[in-house]
C-alpha positions in Angstrom: 30.5 -4.4 -28.4 28.2 -6.7 -30.4 24.9 -4.9 -31.0 23.0 -8.2 -31.4 24.0 -9.6 -28.1 21.3 -8.6 -25.5 23.7 -9.2 -22.6 25.9 -6.4 -23.9 23.1 -3.9 -24.4 23.4 -0.9 -22.1 20.6 -0.9 -19.6 18.8 2.2 -18.4 17.6 1.8 -14.8 13.8 1.5 -14.7 12.0 4.6 -13.3 10.6 3.8 -9.9 6.8 3.8 -9.8 5.4 6.3 -7.3 2.8 3.7 -6.2 4.6 1.1 -4.0 1.7 -1.3 -4.4 2.6 -1.8 -8.0 6.0 -3.3 -7.3 5.7 -4.9 -3.9 3.0 -7.2 -2.5 0.6 -5.2 -0.4 1.3 -5.0 3.3 -1.1 -7.1 5.4 -2.2 -6.2 9.0 -5.2 -7.3 11.0 -7.6 -4.6 12.1 -7.0 -5.7 15.7 -3.3 -5.0 15.4 -3.9 -1.7 13.7 -6.6 -0.6 16.2 -4.7 -1.9 19.3 -7.9 -2.9 21.1 -10.0 0.1 20.0 -13.0 -0.2 17.7 -11.9 2.5 15.3 -8.8 4.2 13.9 -8.3 7.5 12.2 -6.4 7.4 9.0 -4.9 10.6 7.4 -4.5 10.5 3.7 -3.5 13.5 1.6 -4.6 15.9 4.2 -8.0 14.3 4.8 -9.0 12.2 7.9 -10.9 9.0 7.5 -12.5 6.9 10.2 -12.2 3.1 9.9 -14.6 1.4 12.3 -15.3 -2.2 13.2 -19.0 -3.0 13.9 -20.5 -5.6 16.2 -21.4 -7.6 13.1 -17.7 -8.0 12.1 -17.8 -5.5 9.3 -15.6 -2.6 8.6 -16.9 0.9 7.8 -14.8 3.6 6.3 -16.1 7.2 6.6 -14.6 10.5 5.5 
């Protein structure tokens, strides 16, 4: 094996990052598709529940 030829250098697999957003483009979904006709959804994250609500003024509000 030629140590100066990069094509022959043994490769160690890269460690997978625990944050999928770092390697893949973020998933996109409309609020309407997520809420399925409702004005709010509850989102559980690390044991906490968050409320994502759409207002009459076309704004989103996230509350813990």
